C-alpha positions in Angstrom: 95.5 82.6 104.0 99.3 82.1 103.1 98.2 81.4 99.4 96.1 84.5 99.7 98.8 87.0 101.5 101.2 85.7 98.8 98.8 86.2 96.1 97.7 89.7 97.4 101.7 90.5 97.8 102.5 89.8 94.0 98.9 91.5 93.0 100.0 94.9 95.2 103.8 94.4 93.6 102.3 94.2 90.0 100.0 97.7 90.8 102.6 99.6 92.4 104.9 98.8 89.7 102.4 99.3 86.9 101.4 102.9 88.6 105.2 104.0 89.1 105.6 103.4 85.4 102.3 105.1 84.5 103.3 108.0 86.4 107.0 108.2 85.0 105.3 107.7 81.4 102.7 110.6 81.9 105.4 113.0 83.0 107.5 112.2 79.9 105.1 112.0 77.1 103.0 115.3 78.7 106.1 117.1 77.7 106.7 115.2 74.6 103.3 115.5 73.0 101.0 118.4 72.6 97.4 118.4 74.6 95.6 117.6 71.0 97.6 114.8 70.4 97.1 113.1 74.1 93.3 114.3 73.4 93.1 112.1 70.0 94.3 108.8 71.9 92.2 109.6 75.0 88.8 109.8 72.9 89.8 106.3 71.4 90.6 104.9 74.7 87.3 105.8 75.9 85.5 104.0 73.2 87.9 100.8 73.6 87.2 100.6 77.5 83.6 100.4 76.7 84.5 97.8 74.2 86.0 96.1 76.9 83.5 95.8 79.2 81.7 93.3 76.6 85.0 91.7 75.4 85.7 90.5 79.0 82.2 88.9 78.9 82.7 87.8 82.4 84.8 84.7 81.2 87.5 85.2 83.7 85.1 85.3 86.6 83.2 82.1 85.2 86.5 80.3 85.2 87.4 81.0 88.7 84.0 80.7 90.2 83.3 77.4 88.6 82.9 74.6 91.1 83.7 71.9 89.0 86.1 73.3 86.1 86.8 70.7 83.2 88.8 71.2 80.2 85.5 71.3 78.2 84.7 74.2 80.1 88.0 75.8 79.9 87.6 75.1 76.0 84.3 76.7 75.7 85.4 79.6 77.6 88.2 80.3 75.3 85.8 80.0 72.2 83.4 82.6 73.8 86.2 85.1 75.0 87.6 84.8 71.2 84.2 85.3 69.9 83.4 88.1 71.8 86.6 89.8 71.3 86.7 89.4 67.6 83.4 90.7 67.3 84.3 93.9 69.6 87.5 94.0 67.3 85.4 93.9 64.2 83.1 96.7 65.8 86.3 99.2 66.7 87.6 98.6 63.3 84.4 99.0 61.1 83.6 102.3 63.3 86.9 103.9 63.4 86.4 105.9 60.0 83.0 107.3 61.3 84.2 108.0 64.9 87.0 110.0 63.2 84.6 112.0 61.0 82.4 112.7 64.0 85.2 114.2 65.8 86.6 115.5 62.9 90.2 114.0 64.2 91.4 111.6 61.3 94.3 110.2 63.9 91.5 108.5 66.0 90.8 106.0 63.3 94.4 105.0 63.3 94.4 104.6 67.0 91.3 102.6 66.9 92.6 100.3 64.6 95.2 99.4 66.5 93.5 98.9 69.3 91.1 96.4 67.3 94.5 94.5 66.8 94.8 94.1 70.9 91.1 92.6 71.2 92.2 90.0 68.5 95.2 88.9 70.7 93.9 89.4 74.3 92.0 86.1 74.5 95.3 84.0 74.1 96.4 85.1 77.1 93.0 86.2 79.2 91.9 82.4 79.7 95.3 81.3 81.1 95.6 84.5 83.8 92.1 83.6 84.7 93.3 80.2 85.6 96.2 81.6 87.3 93.9 83.5 89.2 91.6 80.7 90.1 94.7 78.8 91.7 95.8 82.1 93.7 98.8 81.8 91.5 100.1 85.2 91.0 103.8 84.9 89.9 102.9 84.5 86.6 100.6 87.4 86.6 103.0 89.7 88.3 105.8 88.5 85.6 103.6 89.1 82.7 102.5 92.5 84.0 106.2 93.7 84.9 107.4 92.8 81.5 104.4 94.2 79.9 104.4 97.6 81.6 108.1 98.0 81.2 107.6 97.2 77.4 104.9 99.9 77.0 106.7 102.5 78.8 109.7 101.9 76.7 107.8 101.8 73.3 105.6 104.7 74.9 109.0 106.9 75.3 110.8 105.8 72.5 108.4 106.3 69.6 107.2 109.7 71.0 111.1 110.8 71.0 110.8 109.4 67.3 107.9 111.7 66.4 105.2 109.1 66.2 103.0 111.5 67.6 99.4 110.0 69.4 100.3 106.8 67.8 103.1 106.5 70.3 100.6 105.5 72.9 98.8 103.0 70.6 101.9 101.2 69.6 102.8 101.2 73.1 99.3 99.4 74.4 99.6 96.8 71.6 103.3 96.0 72.6 102.3 95.6 76.2 99.4 93.0 75.0 102.0 91.1 72.8 104.2 90.6 75.5 101.4 89.7 78.4 100.1 87.0 75.8 103.6 85.6 75.2 104.2 85.2 78.6 100.8 83.5 79.7 101.8 81.0 76.8 105.4 80.5 77.7 104.0 79.9 81.3 100.7 78.1 80.5 100.7 74.6 82.3 101.6 71.6 80.1 98.4 69.9 80.5 96.2 73.2 80.2 93.9 73.4 76.7 95.2 75.1 74.1 92.2 75.1 71.5 88.7 76.5 71.9 86.0 74.3 71.7 81.8 75.1 71.7 80.8 72.0 73.8 79.3 73.5 77.3 79.2 77.0 75.7 75.6 77.3 77.0 77.0 77.8 80.4 79.6 80.2 79.7 77.1 82.3 77.6 74.5 82.4 80.5 77.2 83.6 83.1 78.7 85.8 80.9 75.5 88.0 80.1 74.9 88.7 83.6 78.4 89.4 84.4 78.3 92.0 81.2 75.4 93.5 82.8 77.3 93.7 85.9 80.3 95.8 84.7 78.4 97.6 82.1 76.2 99.0 84.9 79.2 99.7 87.0 80.7 101.9 84.3 77.5 103.6 83.5 77.5 104.5 87.5 80.9 105.4 87.5 81.1 107.6 84.8 77.7 109.6 85.2 78.5 112.3 87.6 80.8 114.1 85.2 78.4 113.7 82.4 75.4 114.7 84.4 77.2 117.7 85.9 78.8 118.8 82.5 75.2 118.9 81.3 73.8 120.6 84.3 76.4 123.0 85.2 79.5 123.3 82.9 82.5 121.6 82.2 84.4 123.7 85.4 81.9 121.9 87.6 83.0 118.4 86.1 86.4 119.3 86.6 86.1 120.2 90.2 84.1 117.0 91.0 86.7 114.9 88.7 89.5 116.3 91.2 87.3 115.8 94.4 86.8 112.3 93.3 90.6 111.9 92.2 91.6 111.7 96.0 89.3 108.8 96.6 90.8 107.3 93.3 94.1 106.9 95.1 92.7 104.4 97.7 91.4 102.5 94.6 94.4 102.4 92.7 96.8 101.5 95.8 94.8 98.8 97.3 91.3 97.8 95.8 92.3 96.9 92.3 94.7 94.3 93.8 92.3 93.5 96.6 89.6 92.8 93.9 91.7 90.8 91.8 92.6 88.3 94.7 89.0 88.4 96.7 86.9 86.6 94.1 89.3 83.7 93.9 89.6 83.5 97.4 85.8 83.7 97.9 85.4 80.7 95.0 88.0 78.8 96.9 86.1 78.9 100.2 82.8 78.3 98.4 84.1 75.1 96.7 85.5 73.8 100.3 82.6 74.9 102.0 84.2 77.0 104.3 81.3 79.2 104.6 81.3 82.4 102.7 79.6 84.5 104.9 82.2 84.1 108.0 85.3 84.5 105.1 83.4 87.9 103.8 83.2 89.0 107.3 87.1 88.8 107.9 87.7 90.5 104.5 85.3 93.4 105.8 87.3 93.6 108.9 90.7 94.0 107.2 89.5 96.1 104.4 87.8 98.8 106.7 90.7 98.3 109.1 93.0 100.3 106.4 90.2 101.8 104.3 88.5 103.7 107.0 91.6 105.4 108.4 92.4 106.6 105.1 89.5 107.9 103.8 89.0 110.0 107.0 92.3 111.2 106.9 91.9 112.5 103.6 88.8 114.1 104.3 90.4 115.8 107.4 93.6 116.7 105.2 91.5 117.4 102.0 92.4 121.0 102.0 96.3 120.6 101.9 96.0 117.5 99.9 94.1 119.7 97.0 96.6 122.4 97.4 99.4 120.2 96.9 98.5 117.9 94.2 96.3 120.0 92.1 97.2 123.8 92.9 95.5 127.0 94.4 92.8 127.1 91.2 91.0 123.9 92.5 90.3 124.6 96.2 86.5 124.5 95.3 87.0 120.8 95.2 87.7 120.4 99.1 84.1 120.6 100.5 83.4 118.3 97.7 86.0 115.7 98.6 85.0 115.8 102.4 81.6 114.6 101.3 82.8 112.1 99.2 84.7 110.7 101.9 81.6 109.9 103.8 80.2 108.1 100.8 83.4 105.8 100.4 83.2 105.1 103.9 79.3 104.0 103.7 80.2 101.9 100.5 83.6 100.3 101.6 82.0 97.5 104.0 79.7 96.1 101.0 82.2 97.1 98.2 83.1 93.1 97.5 79.5 92.1 97.3 79.3 91.2 93.7 82.2 89.4 94.1 81.0 86.8 97.1 77.8 86.4 95.2 79.7 85.5 91.8 81.6 83.3 94.1 78.4 81.3 95.2 77.3 80.8 91.5 74.8 83.8 92.0 76.0 85.9 89.1 72.1 86.4 88.3 71.7 88.0 92.0 75.0 89.6 91.5 73.7 91.3 88.2 70.4 92.4 89.7 72.1 94.0 92.6 73.6 96.5 90.2 70.1 97.8 89.3 69.2 99.4 92.6 72.8 100.2 93.4 73.2 102.6 90.0 69.6 103.3 90.3 70.0 105.1 93.4 73.4 106.7 92.5 71.7 108.4 89.4 68.8 109.5 91.7 71.2 111.2 93.9 72.9 112.7 90.9 69.7 114.4 90.0 70.1 116.6 93.3 72.7 118.8 91.3 69.8 120.7 89.7 68.4 122.3 92.8 71.5 122.5 94.7 74.5 122.2 92.5 77.8 120.3 93.5 77.6 120.0 96.8 73.9 118.9 96.6 75.0 116.2 94.2 77.7 114.8 96.6 75.1 114.8 99.2 73.0 112.6 97.1 76.0 110.3 96.5 75.9 109.9 100.3 72.4 109.2 100.7 72.8 106.8 97.5 75.7 105.2 99.4 73.9 104.7 102.4 70.8 103.1 100.7 73.1 101.0 98.7 74.7 99.6 101.9 71.1 98.1 103.0 70.3 97.1 99.7 73.2 94.9 99.2 73.0 93.7 103.2 69.6 92.4 102.0 70.9 90.6 99.1 73.9 89.2 101.2 71.6 88.2 103.8 69.5 86.2 101.2 72.8 84.7 99.4 75.3 83.8 102.2 73.3 84.4 105.4 74.9 87.3 106.3 73.5 88.9 109.5 73.5 92.6 110.7 74.6 92.2 113.9 77.9 90.2 112.7 78.6 92.7 110.1 78.5 95.3 112.9 80.9 93.3 115.3 83.1 92.8 112.1 83.3 96.4 111.6 83.5 98.0 115.2 87.4 97.3 116.0 87.9 99.2 112.3 85.9 102.2 113.5 87.9 102.1 116.8 91.2 102.1 114.8 90.1 104.8 112.7 89.2 107.1 115.7 92.5 106.6 117.2 94.4 107.2 113.8 92.9 110.4 112.9 92.5 112.1 116.3 96.0 113.7 116.2 95.7 115.2 112.7 91.9 116.2 113.9 92.9 117.9 116.7 96.0 119.7 114.9 93.4 120.9 112.0 91.0 122.1 114.8 93.9 123.7 116.9 96.1 125.2 114.0 93.8 124.9 110.5 95.2 124.9 107.3 95.9 127.6 105.1 98.2 128.8 102.3 101.1 129.2 104.6 101.1 125.7 106.6 99.4 123.3 104.1 102.8 121.6 102.8 103.9 121.1 106.5 100.5 120.1 107.7 100.2 117.5 105.1 103.7 116.1 105.8 103.2 115.8 109.7 99.7 114.5 109.1 101.1 111.9 106.8 103.4 110.8 109.3 101.5 110.9 112.4 98.4 109.2 111.0 100.4 105.7 109.9 102.0 106.0 113.3 99.0 106.3 115.2 97.1 103.6 112.9 99.8 101.0 113.7 99.5 101.8 117.6 95.8 101.3 117.5 96.3 98.2 115.5 98.5 96.7 117.9 96.8 98.0 121.2 93.1 97.0 120.0 94.3 93.8 118.6 92.7 94.7 115.1 93.2 91.6 112.9 95.2 93.7 110.6 98.0 93.9 113.0 98.8 90.1 112.4 99.0 90.9 108.7 101.2 93.7 109.2 103.4 91.5 111.3 103.6 88.6 108.8 104.5 91.2 106.4 107.3 92.7 108.2 108.5 89.1 109.1 108.7 88.2 105.6 110.7 91.7 104.8 113.2 90.7 107.4 113.5 87.3 105.7 114.3 88.4 102.4 116.9 91.4 103.7 118.7 88.4 105.7 118.6 86.4 102.1 119.9 89.4 100.3 122.9 89.6 102.8 
């Protein structure tokens, strides 16, 4: 677990630095560029993100989960990554003119052509970074991410000040990719294969076709609500949902992205060492719900204050939607890593098949927007989350032998911690309420009281997360003493 904790610390640090620099960049760029200029880049970025789903082709996941990783398999993964990435680069470049004509914005073509260069370069760093993840060696990834984020920030702001308009964001992305690839090459192990080869390509393609399906269906499910709402209702409804869902995304940006980066290597290591992935999964579920459930229930309680503070008075219609989405998020959390543990077991085909019922239930839930509006849609997502949890458990029971009573026992301590953690802010919400006069004070007081109650609950109930907190503070003390 020490290597996992160290890797998670580096991953969280990388995530927090990236979020901080992105926030600073957004604050500055929003004042240097017009909405139209930012919109031109945003449209091109959406298309690039869709192409990225295919570009990755599950190569990183293949290298991480492969039980017998050889030089030939690394070379074949490198070759597959180059082939798919360059194909997507060509598609972006070739379609840039048609997309620009469709949107009647010539600048979109310029941005897409720069993004195509990114796709050409990325494979030369992606395979090495995947190998570092497999080894749970996140120090090079942190260094590459830190330098890339700083470079992107400097280039974005500097180019915008120089008057390069929307192209400042395109050049910023390219600069970050160049730095990241360069760092990966410099820090690559001496004996690491440097050239691609086609031997063993069939295994990579077999894995990649399933992995691509996982992420493609996941993207469809993630982006479907706004698309359905915009068609069934109006753009204002889509915006209200987006703001409500944005509160849930805070948890994803602060924690889940980093955790997802580490969990697949952790599960894969456990599978290679035959530790019993069911036991490992239960341990992770206990830790994840121990921090995720209190956060989500707290957000549901202070939703009015949070929306009012973050978005302004014009967005209060998002409050009841956010509260319902908190319930959906709580139901989803214990099984959020089901795909990763199945891939770690070498069952990427089952992981891909799981996405079909998960996203199918989600799309069915979205249809409730037609008779019942936004509230009905959100309740539909709660029903989909419950159905998805049931389906996910059935898959995990078949693949890793996960038993439902064991899952309940693993999550019960987190449920007790959650109830204790939110009791002070819940009582305050009932006794005092939240309104225009007190929302700032209420949010500030709740943000102090809830973490204190959470730590106390972890300590009193001997929750496994308390051990992680103690070790974190212990490491911080060591660093402080060393700094003196």
